[in-house]
Backbone atoms as SQL, in Angstrom:
CREATE TABLE atoms (id INTEGER PRIMARY KEY, chain TEXT, resi INTEGER, resn TEXT, atom TEXT, x REAL, y REAL, z REAL);
INSERT INTO atoms VALUES
  (1, 'A', 1, 'MET', 'N', 87.397, 14.953, 42.970),
  (2, 'A', 1, 'MET', 'CA', 85.723, 14.475, 42.683),
  (3, 'A', 1, 'MET', 'C', 85.564, 14.630, 43.877),
  (4, 'A', 2, 'ALA', 'N', 83.755, 15.019, 44.627),
  (5, 'A', 2, 'ALA', 'CA', 83.519, 15.526, 45.375),
  (6, 'A', 2, 'ALA', 'C', 83.175, 13.488, 45.943),
  (7, 'A', 3, 'TYR', 'N', 83.260, 13.901, 47.506),
  (8, 'A', 3, 'TYR', 'CA', 82.320, 13.401, 48.231),
  (9, 'A', 3, 'TYR', 'C', 81.271, 13.934, 49.014),
  (10, 'A', 4, 'TYR', 'N', 80.376, 12.841, 48.920),
  (11, 'A', 4, 'TYR', 'CA', 79.363, 13.242, 49.744),
  (12, 'A', 4, 'TYR', 'C', 79.550, 12.411, 51.734),
  (13, 'A', 5, 'LYS', 'N', 79.038, 12.905, 52.229),
  (14, 'A', 5, 'LYS', 'CA', 78.200, 11.583, 53.733),
  (15, 'A', 5, 'LYS', 'C', 77.316, 11.485, 53.677),
  (16, 'A', 6, 'LYS', 'N', 76.528, 10.144, 53.873),
  (17, 'A', 6, 'LYS', 'CA', 76.147, 9.452, 53.958),
  (18, 'A', 6, 'LYS', 'C', 75.820, 8.581, 55.029),
  (19, 'A', 7, 'GLY', 'N', 75.580, 9.263, 56.547),
  (20, 'A', 7, 'GLY', 'CA', 75.222, 8.423, 58.236),
  (21, 'A', 7, 'GLY', 'C', 76.810, 8.489, 58.065),
  (22, 'A', 8, 'ASP', 'N', 77.163, 7.576, 58.284),
  (23, 'A', 8, 'ASP', 'CA', 78.535, 7.227, 58.723),
  (24, 'A', 8, 'ASP', 'C', 79.378, 7.090, 57.790),
  (25, 'A', 9, 'MET', 'N', 78.968, 7.154, 55.894),
  (26, 'A', 9, 'MET', 'CA', 79.744, 6.784, 55.324),
  (27, 'A', 9, 'MET', 'C', 80.157, 7.715, 55.001),
  (28, 'A', 10, 'TYR', 'N', 81.067, 7.112, 53.177),
  (29, 'A', 10, 'TYR', 'CA', 81.416, 8.935, 52.138),
  (30, 'A', 10, 'TYR', 'C', 81.544, 8.501, 51.301),
  (31, 'A', 11, 'LEU', 'N', 80.794, 9.072, 50.440),
  (32, 'A', 11, 'LEU', 'CA', 80.685, 8.137, 48.949),
  (33, 'A', 11, 'LEU', 'C', 81.095, 9.000, 48.113),
  (34, 'A', 12, 'ASP', 'N', 81.744, 8.748, 46.887),
  (35, 'A', 12, 'ASP', 'CA', 81.676, 9.182, 45.243),
  (36, 'A', 12, 'ASP', 'C', 80.211, 9.577, 45.118),
  (37, 'A', 13, 'GLU', 'N', 80.623, 10.918, 44.036),
  (38, 'A', 13, 'GLU', 'CA', 79.229, 11.243, 43.600),
  (39, 'A', 13, 'GLU', 'C', 78.045, 9.621, 42.657),
  (40, 'A', 14, 'ASP', 'N', 78.444, 8.612, 42.011),
  (41, 'A', 14, 'ASP', 'CA', 78.323, 6.963, 41.724),
  (42, 'A', 14, 'ASP', 'C', 77.042, 7.097, 42.324),
  (43, 'A', 15, 'GLU', 'N', 77.940, 6.872, 43.384),
  (44, 'A', 15, 'GLU', 'CA', 78.196, 5.446, 45.058),
  (45, 'A', 15, 'GLU', 'C', 76.954, 6.209, 46.020),
  (46, 'A', 16, 'SER', 'N', 76.990, 8.195, 45.554),
  (47, 'A', 16, 'SER', 'CA', 75.297, 8.642, 46.653),
  (48, 'A', 16, 'SER', 'C', 74.313, 8.963, 45.689),
  (49, 'A', 17, 'VAL', 'N', 74.388, 8.151, 44.288),
  (50, 'A', 17, 'VAL', 'CA', 72.825, 8.788, 42.650),
  (51, 'A', 17, 'VAL', 'C', 72.037, 7.223, 43.846),
  (52, 'A', 18, 'GLY', 'N', 73.255, 6.186, 43.661),
  (53, 'A', 18, 'GLY', 'CA', 73.309, 4.368, 43.455),
  (54, 'A', 18, 'GLY', 'C', 72.534, 4.802, 44.897),
  (55, 'A', 19, 'TYR', 'N', 73.060, 5.522, 46.414),
  (56, 'A', 19, 'TYR', 'CA', 72.624, 5.387, 47.468),
  (57, 'A', 19, 'TYR', 'C', 70.941, 5.764, 47.859),
  (58, 'A', 20, 'SER', 'N', 71.505, 7.001, 47.346),
  (59, 'A', 20, 'SER', 'CA', 69.547, 7.681, 47.123),
  (60, 'A', 20, 'SER', 'C', 68.435, 6.990, 46.200),
  (61, 'A', 21, 'ALA', 'N', 69.127, 6.880, 44.939),
  (62, 'A', 21, 'ALA', 'CA', 68.430, 5.819, 44.362),
  (63, 'A', 21, 'ALA', 'C', 66.977, 4.543, 44.635),
  (64, 'A', 22, 'SER', 'N', 67.845, 4.077, 45.351),
  (65, 'A', 22, 'SER', 'CA', 68.002, 2.479, 46.524),
  (66, 'A', 22, 'SER', 'C', 66.749, 2.858, 48.031),
  (67, 'A', 23, 'LEU', 'N', 67.249, 3.823, 48.285),
  (68, 'A', 23, 'LEU', 'CA', 66.556, 4.714, 49.445),
  (69, 'A', 23, 'LEU', 'C', 64.585, 5.076, 48.766),
  (70, 'A', 24, 'TRP', 'N', 65.091, 5.545, 47.703),
  (71, 'A', 24, 'TRP', 'CA', 63.592, 5.921, 47.251),
  (72, 'A', 24, 'TRP', 'C', 62.986, 4.783, 46.883),
  (73, 'A', 25, 'GLY', 'N', 63.884, 3.838, 46.288),
  (74, 'A', 25, 'GLY', 'CA', 63.153, 2.152, 45.216),
  (75, 'A', 25, 'GLY', 'C', 62.557, 2.227, 46.433),
  (76, 'A', 26, 'PHE', 'N', 63.420, 1.896, 47.434),
  (77, 'A', 26, 'PHE', 'CA', 62.195, 0.620, 49.478),
  (78, 'A', 26, 'PHE', 'C', 61.094, 2.131, 49.613),
  (79, 'A', 27, 'TRP', 'N', 61.292, 2.913, 50.026),
  (80, 'A', 27, 'TRP', 'CA', 60.540, 3.257, 50.043),
  (81, 'A', 27, 'TRP', 'C', 59.507, 3.747, 49.695),
  (82, 'A', 28, 'LEU', 'N', 59.300, 4.072, 48.214),
  (83, 'A', 28, 'LEU', 'CA', 58.163, 4.038, 46.878),
  (84, 'A', 28, 'LEU', 'C', 57.750, 1.858, 47.666),
  (85, 'A', 29, 'PHE', 'N', 58.182, 1.104, 47.132),
  (86, 'A', 29, 'PHE', 'CA', 58.477, -0.157, 47.555),
  (87, 'A', 29, 'PHE', 'C', 57.275, -0.825, 48.420),
  (88, 'A', 30, 'ILE', 'N', 57.406, -0.332, 49.646),
  (89, 'A', 30, 'ILE', 'CA', 57.111, -0.084, 50.672),
  (90, 'A', 30, 'ILE', 'C', 55.125, 0.866, 50.538),
  (91, 'A', 31, 'ILE', 'N', 54.959, 1.645, 50.118),
  (92, 'A', 31, 'ILE', 'CA', 53.800, 2.613, 50.160),
  (93, 'A', 31, 'ILE', 'C', 52.769, 2.550, 48.748),
  (94, 'A', 32, 'GLY', 'N', 53.935, 1.454, 47.798),
  (95, 'A', 32, 'GLY', 'CA', 53.032, 1.504, 46.396),
  (96, 'A', 32, 'GLY', 'C', 53.054, 0.047, 47.415),
  (97, 'A', 33, 'ALA', 'N', 52.796, -0.615, 47.559),
  (98, 'A', 33, 'ALA', 'CA', 52.533, -2.616, 48.226),
  (99, 'A', 33, 'ALA', 'C', 52.021, -2.202, 49.134),
  (100, 'A', 34, 'TYR', 'N', 51.902, -0.957, 50.259),
  (101, 'A', 34, 'TYR', 'CA', 50.101, -1.399, 51.330),
  (102, 'A', 34, 'TYR', 'C', 49.651, 0.043, 50.416),
  (103, 'A', 35, 'PHE', 'N', 49.266, 0.447, 49.936),
  (104, 'A', 35, 'PHE', 'CA', 48.157, 1.161, 49.035),
  (105, 'A', 35, 'PHE', 'C', 47.969, 0.130, 47.658),
  (106, 'A', 36, 'VAL', 'N', 48.417, -1.102, 47.157),
  (107, 'A', 36, 'VAL', 'CA', 47.586, -1.552, 45.951),
  (108, 'A', 36, 'VAL', 'C', 47.582, -1.922, 47.158),
  (109, 'A', 37, 'GLY', 'N', 48.095, -2.851, 48.037),
  (110, 'A', 37, 'GLY', 'CA', 47.311, -3.774, 49.311),
  (111, 'A', 37, 'GLY', 'C', 46.390, -3.538, 49.484),
  (112, 'A', 38, 'HIS', 'N', 45.985, -2.597, 49.728),
  (113, 'A', 38, 'HIS', 'CA', 44.727, -2.231, 50.885),
  (114, 'A', 38, 'HIS', 'C', 43.706, -1.977, 49.611),
  (115, 'A', 39, 'TYR', 'N', 44.165, -1.341, 48.404),
  (116, 'A', 39, 'TYR', 'CA', 43.314, -1.458, 46.989),
  (117, 'A', 39, 'TYR', 'C', 42.266, -2.662, 47.208),
  (118, 'A', 40, 'VAL', 'N', 43.057, -3.857, 46.652),
  (119, 'A', 40, 'VAL', 'CA', 42.641, -4.776, 46.558),
  (120, 'A', 40, 'VAL', 'C', 42.211, -5.403, 47.479),
  (121, 'A', 41, 'HIS', 'N', 42.748, -5.574, 48.240),
  (122, 'A', 41, 'HIS', 'CA', 41.734, -6.425, 49.562),
  (123, 'A', 41, 'HIS', 'C', 40.281, -5.576, 49.616),
  (124, 'A', 42, 'GLY', 'N', 40.395, -4.593, 49.291),
  (125, 'A', 42, 'GLY', 'CA', 38.791, -3.974, 49.848),
  (126, 'A', 42, 'GLY', 'C', 37.611, -4.578, 48.005),
  (127, 'A', 43, 'ILE', 'N', 38.613, -4.558, 47.376),
  (128, 'A', 43, 'ILE', 'CA', 37.450, -5.084, 46.039),
  (129, 'A', 43, 'ILE', 'C', 37.209, -6.660, 45.781),
  (130, 'A', 44, 'LEU', 'N', 37.880, -7.273, 46.542),
  (131, 'A', 44, 'LEU', 'CA', 37.759, -9.113, 46.229),
  (132, 'A', 44, 'LEU', 'C', 36.532, -9.125, 46.997),
  (133, 'A', 45, 'PRO', 'N', 35.769, -10.137, 46.753),
  (134, 'A', 45, 'PRO', 'CA', 34.546, -11.086, 46.886),
  (135, 'A', 45, 'PRO', 'C', 34.901, -11.397, 48.503),
  (136, 'A', 46, 'GLU', 'N', 33.895, -11.525, 49.217),
  (137, 'A', 46, 'GLU', 'CA', 34.091, -12.274, 50.539),
  (138, 'A', 46, 'GLU', 'C', 33.675, -13.261, 50.187),
  (139, 'A', 47, 'GLY', 'N', 33.621, -13.594, 49.004),
  (140, 'A', 47, 'GLY', 'CA', 32.836, -15.003, 49.120),
  (141, 'A', 47, 'GLY', 'C', 34.454, -16.355, 48.229),
  (142, 'A', 48, 'TRP', 'N', 35.302, -15.272, 48.445),
  (143, 'A', 48, 'TRP', 'CA', 37.041, -16.126, 47.571),
  (144, 'A', 48, 'TRP', 'C', 37.323, -17.061, 48.763),
  (145, 'A', 49, 'PRO', 'N', 37.793, -18.009, 48.772),
  (146, 'A', 49, 'PRO', 'CA', 38.645, -18.325, 49.319),
  (147, 'A', 49, 'PRO', 'C', 39.914, -17.920, 50.176),
  (148, 'A', 50, 'LYS', 'N', 40.117, -17.738, 51.616),
  (149, 'A', 50, 'LYS', 'CA', 41.490, -16.582, 52.426),
  (150, 'A', 50, 'LYS', 'C', 42.359, -17.116, 51.433),
  (151, 'A', 51, 'GLU', 'N', 43.012, -17.802, 50.562),
  (152, 'A', 51, 'GLU', 'CA', 44.114, -18.509, 50.289),
  (153, 'A', 51, 'GLU', 'C', 43.918, -18.227, 48.721),
  (154, 'A', 52, 'LEU', 'N', 43.235, -17.853, 47.882),
  (155, 'A', 52, 'LEU', 'CA', 42.996, -16.453, 46.487),
  (156, 'A', 52, 'LEU', 'C', 43.070, -15.974, 46.724),
  (157, 'A', 53, 'ARG', 'N', 42.599, -14.951, 48.380),
  (158, 'A', 53, 'ARG', 'CA', 41.987, -13.908, 48.424),
  (159, 'A', 53, 'ARG', 'C', 43.892, -12.867, 49.131),
  (160, 'A', 54, 'PHE', 'N', 44.361, -13.962, 49.918),
  (161, 'A', 54, 'PHE', 'CA', 45.420, -13.259, 50.503),
  (162, 'A', 54, 'PHE', 'C', 46.929, -13.638, 48.540),
  (163, 'A', 55, 'ALA', 'N', 46.343, -14.459, 47.998),
  (164, 'A', 55, 'ALA', 'CA', 47.400, -14.956, 46.866),
  (165, 'A', 55, 'ALA', 'C', 47.907, -13.548, 45.402),
  (166, 'A', 56, 'SER', 'N', 45.994, -13.111, 46.546),
  (167, 'A', 56, 'SER', 'CA', 45.608, -12.076, 45.080),
  (168, 'A', 56, 'SER', 'C', 46.529, -10.558, 45.928),
  (169, 'A', 57, 'VAL', 'N', 46.021, -10.070, 47.062),
  (170, 'A', 57, 'VAL', 'CA', 46.437, -9.262, 47.561),
  (171, 'A', 57, 'VAL', 'C', 48.583, -9.361, 46.757),
  (172, 'A', 58, 'ILE', 'N', 49.085, -9.848, 48.152),
  (173, 'A', 58, 'ILE', 'CA', 50.431, -10.388, 48.214),
  (174, 'A', 58, 'ILE', 'C', 50.599, -10.048, 47.000),
  (175, 'A', 59, 'LEU', 'N', 50.006, -11.163, 45.852),
  (176, 'A', 59, 'LEU', 'CA', 51.014, -10.329, 44.291),
  (177, 'A', 59, 'LEU', 'C', 50.645, -9.313, 43.610),
  (178, 'A', 60, 'SER', 'N', 49.943, -8.409, 43.273),
  (179, 'A', 60, 'SER', 'CA', 49.293, -7.739, 43.028),
  (180, 'A', 60, 'SER', 'C', 49.971, -6.563, 43.961),
  (181, 'A', 61, 'ALA', 'N', 50.667, -6.653, 45.084),
  (182, 'A', 61, 'ALA', 'CA', 50.749, -5.408, 46.153),
  (183, 'A', 61, 'ALA', 'C', 52.209, -5.903, 45.623),
  (184, 'A', 62, 'GLY', 'N', 53.621, -6.557, 45.737),
  (185, 'A', 62, 'GLY', 'CA', 54.792, -6.729, 45.236),
  (186, 'A', 62, 'GLY', 'C', 54.507, -6.479, 43.771),
  (187, 'A', 63, 'GLY', 'N', 53.832, -6.560, 42.846),
  (188, 'A', 63, 'GLY', 'CA', 53.593, -6.497, 41.468),
  (189, 'A', 63, 'GLY', 'C', 53.777, -4.450, 40.956),
  (190, 'A', 64, 'ALA', 'N', 52.897, -3.933, 42.286),
  (191, 'A', 64, 'ALA', 'CA', 52.799, -2.766, 42.203),
  (192, 'A', 64, 'ALA', 'C', 54.430, -1.916, 43.103),
  (193, 'A', 65, 'GLY', 'N', 54.496, -2.141, 43.569),
  (194, 'A', 65, 'GLY', 'CA', 55.630, -2.151, 44.637),
  (195, 'A', 65, 'GLY', 'C', 57.108, -1.888, 43.581),
  (196, 'A', 66, 'GLY', 'N', 56.886, -3.332, 43.415),
  (197, 'A', 66, 'GLY', 'CA', 58.165, -3.470, 42.543),
  (198, 'A', 66, 'GLY', 'C', 58.703, -2.530, 41.047),
  (199, 'A', 67, 'ILE', 'N', 57.175, -2.572, 40.481),
  (200, 'A', 67, 'ILE', 'CA', 57.384, -1.533, 39.216),
  (201, 'A', 67, 'ILE', 'C', 57.679, 0.406, 39.583),
  (202, 'A', 68, 'LEU', 'N', 57.630, 0.278, 41.137),
  (203, 'A', 68, 'LEU', 'CA', 57.351, 1.662, 41.305),
  (204, 'A', 68, 'LEU', 'C', 59.068, 1.968, 41.686),
  (205, 'A', 69, 'ALA', 'N', 59.473, 0.324, 42.208),
  (206, 'A', 69, 'ALA', 'CA', 60.466, 1.103, 42.595),
  (207, 'A', 69, 'ALA', 'C', 61.545, 0.383, 41.703),
  (208, 'A', 70, 'TYR', 'N', 60.813, 0.155, 40.909),
  (209, 'A', 70, 'TYR', 'CA', 62.767, 0.424, 39.118),
  (210, 'A', 70, 'TYR', 'C', 61.871, 1.283, 39.276),
  (211, 'A', 71, 'PHE', 'N', 61.468, 1.794, 38.199),
  (212, 'A', 71, 'PHE', 'CA', 61.095, 3.829, 37.882),
  (213, 'A', 71, 'PHE', 'C', 61.125, 4.374, 39.177),
  (214, 'A', 72, 'SER', 'N', 62.320, 4.092, 40.208),
  (215, 'A', 72, 'SER', 'CA', 62.210, 5.175, 41.293),
  (216, 'A', 72, 'SER', 'C', 63.717, 6.215, 40.374),
  (217, 'A', 73, 'VAL', 'N', 64.234, 6.949, 40.060),
  (218, 'A', 73, 'VAL', 'CA', 65.088, 7.245, 39.434),
  (219, 'A', 73, 'VAL', 'C', 64.372, 8.272, 38.898),
  (220, 'A', 74, 'HIS', 'N', 63.835, 7.720, 38.285),
  (221, 'A', 74, 'HIS', 'CA', 62.383, 8.759, 37.773),
  (222, 'A', 74, 'HIS', 'C', 61.882, 8.932, 38.530),
  (223, 'A', 75, 'ILE', 'N', 60.802, 8.949, 39.543),
  (224, 'A', 75, 'ILE', 'CA', 59.775, 9.453, 39.961),
  (225, 'A', 75, 'ILE', 'C', 60.700, 9.891, 41.100),
  (226, 'A', 76, 'CYS', 'N', 62.109, 10.425, 41.740),
  (227, 'A', 76, 'CYS', 'CA', 62.519, 10.959, 42.268),
  (228, 'A', 76, 'CYS', 'C', 62.547, 12.163, 41.641),
  (229, 'A', 77, 'THR', 'N', 63.561, 12.039, 40.237),
  (230, 'A', 77, 'THR', 'CA', 63.794, 13.328, 39.339),
  (231, 'A', 77, 'THR', 'C', 62.670, 14.686, 38.990),
  (232, 'A', 78, 'LEU', 'N', 60.949, 13.491, 38.729),
  (233, 'A', 78, 'LEU', 'CA', 59.917, 13.994, 38.328),
  (234, 'A', 78, 'LEU', 'C', 59.629, 15.125, 40.522),
  (235, 'A', 79, 'PHE', 'N', 59.663, 14.232, 41.317),
  (236, 'A', 79, 'PHE', 'CA', 59.211, 15.362, 42.105),
  (237, 'A', 79, 'PHE', 'C', 60.476, 16.471, 42.337),
  (238, 'A', 80, 'CYS', 'N', 60.958, 16.181, 42.881),
  (239, 'A', 80, 'CYS', 'CA', 62.476, 17.643, 42.940),
  (240, 'A', 80, 'CYS', 'C', 62.277, 18.709, 41.442),
  (241, 'A', 81, 'MET', 'N', 62.134, 17.759, 40.380),
  (242, 'A', 81, 'MET', 'CA', 61.190, 19.105, 39.683),
  (243, 'A', 81, 'MET', 'C', 59.800, 20.028, 40.175),
  (244, 'A', 82, 'ALA', 'N', 58.923, 18.928, 40.630),
  (245, 'A', 82, 'ALA', 'CA', 57.606, 19.543, 41.324),
  (246, 'A', 82, 'ALA', 'C', 57.968, 20.641, 42.222),
  (247, 'A', 83, 'LEU', 'N', 59.081, 19.871, 42.678),
  (248, 'A', 83, 'LEU', 'CA', 58.816, 20.944, 44.182),
  (249, 'A', 83, 'LEU', 'C', 59.546, 21.729, 43.639),
  (250, 'A', 84, 'ALA', 'N', 60.848, 21.925, 42.980),
  (251, 'A', 84, 'ALA', 'CA', 61.508, 22.988, 42.445),
  (252, 'A', 84, 'ALA', 'C', 60.157, 23.811, 41.743),
  (253, 'A', 85, 'TYR', 'N', 59.304, 23.963, 40.468),
  (254, 'A', 85, 'TYR', 'CA', 58.688, 24.702, 39.436),
  (255, 'A', 85, 'TYR', 'C', 57.503, 25.038, 41.033),
  (256, 'A', 86, 'GLY', 'N', 56.974, 23.827, 42.054),
  (257, 'A', 86, 'GLY', 'CA', 55.916, 24.806, 42.576),
  (258, 'A', 86, 'GLY', 'C', 57.221, 25.523, 43.949),
  (259, 'A', 87, 'ALA', 'N', 58.271, 25.993, 44.252),
  (260, 'A', 87, 'ALA', 'CA', 58.563, 27.176, 44.468),
  (261, 'A', 87, 'ALA', 'C', 58.639, 28.237, 43.717),
  (262, 'A', 88, 'PHE', 'N', 59.244, 28.068, 42.371),
  (263, 'A', 88, 'PHE', 'CA', 59.415, 28.952, 41.556),
  (264, 'A', 88, 'PHE', 'C', 58.212, 29.504, 41.201),
  (265, 'A', 89, 'ALA', 'N', 57.241, 28.572, 41.463),
  (266, 'A', 89, 'ALA', 'CA', 55.984, 29.674, 41.048),
  (267, 'A', 89, 'ALA', 'C', 54.958, 30.774, 42.398),
  (268, 'A', 90, 'GLY', 'N', 55.341, 29.426, 42.983),
  (269, 'A', 90, 'GLY', 'CA', 55.614, 30.637, 44.695),
  (270, 'A', 90, 'GLY', 'C', 55.925, 31.949, 44.706),
  (271, 'A', 91, 'LEU', 'N', 57.290, 31.867, 44.130),
  (272, 'A', 91, 'LEU', 'CA', 57.653, 32.924, 44.179),
  (273, 'A', 91, 'LEU', 'C', 57.182, 34.390, 42.992),
  (274, 'A', 92, 'LEU', 'N', 56.954, 33.340, 41.817),
  (275, 'A', 92, 'LEU', 'CA', 56.619, 34.689, 40.917),
  (276, 'A', 92, 'LEU', 'C', 55.682, 34.698, 41.354),
  (277, 'A', 93, 'TYR', 'N', 54.053, 34.339, 41.843),
  (278, 'A', 93, 'TYR', 'CA', 53.129, 34.230, 42.520),
  (279, 'A', 93, 'TYR', 'C', 53.236, 36.102, 43.018),
  (280, 'A', 94, 'LEU', 'N', 54.612, 35.639, 44.391),
  (281, 'A', 94, 'LEU', 'CA', 54.237, 36.673, 45.384),
  (282, 'A', 94, 'LEU', 'C', 54.553, 38.073, 44.937),
  (283, 'A', 95, 'VAL', 'N', 55.439, 37.948, 43.805),
  (284, 'A', 95, 'VAL', 'CA', 55.546, 39.219, 43.150),
  (285, 'A', 95, 'VAL', 'C', 55.011, 39.938, 42.592),
  (286, 'A', 96, 'TRP', 'N', 54.116, 38.882, 42.229),
  (287, 'A', 96, 'TRP', 'CA', 52.859, 39.834, 41.177),
  (288, 'A', 96, 'TRP', 'C', 52.168, 39.938, 42.625),
  (289, 'A', 97, 'ILE', 'N', 51.996, 39.821, 43.242),
  (290, 'A', 97, 'ILE', 'CA', 50.491, 40.394, 44.682),
  (291, 'A', 97, 'ILE', 'C', 51.564, 41.202, 44.663),
  (292, 'A', 98, 'TRP', 'N', 52.435, 41.243, 45.510),
  (293, 'A', 98, 'TRP', 'CA', 53.149, 43.053, 46.363),
  (294, 'A', 98, 'TRP', 'C', 54.454, 43.427, 45.016),
  (295, 'A', 99, 'VAL', 'N', 54.446, 43.381, 43.758),
  (296, 'A', 99, 'VAL', 'CA', 54.094, 44.464, 42.424),
  (297, 'A', 99, 'VAL', 'C', 53.233, 45.297, 41.935);
């Protein structure tokens, strides 16, 4: 069984996958909540009461961040696949130009 070093911890494969998924989930939550909250704050009318605007921004940002965090494993997989395909396409492009 392989062990992976993450900071000061040594984790087995299952724990390492869970650790990486939790990091992806945290950052996807933060980034998604920020952008959705910023967007919702910009489109809400100025005439609404402050409490209603605040609740709308917080609930929508938290919901969007939660959805992104829930799908963090799939988003990580798609992101890594996109990087791999991009590197492969770049390599093929360089071979196409040089040959």
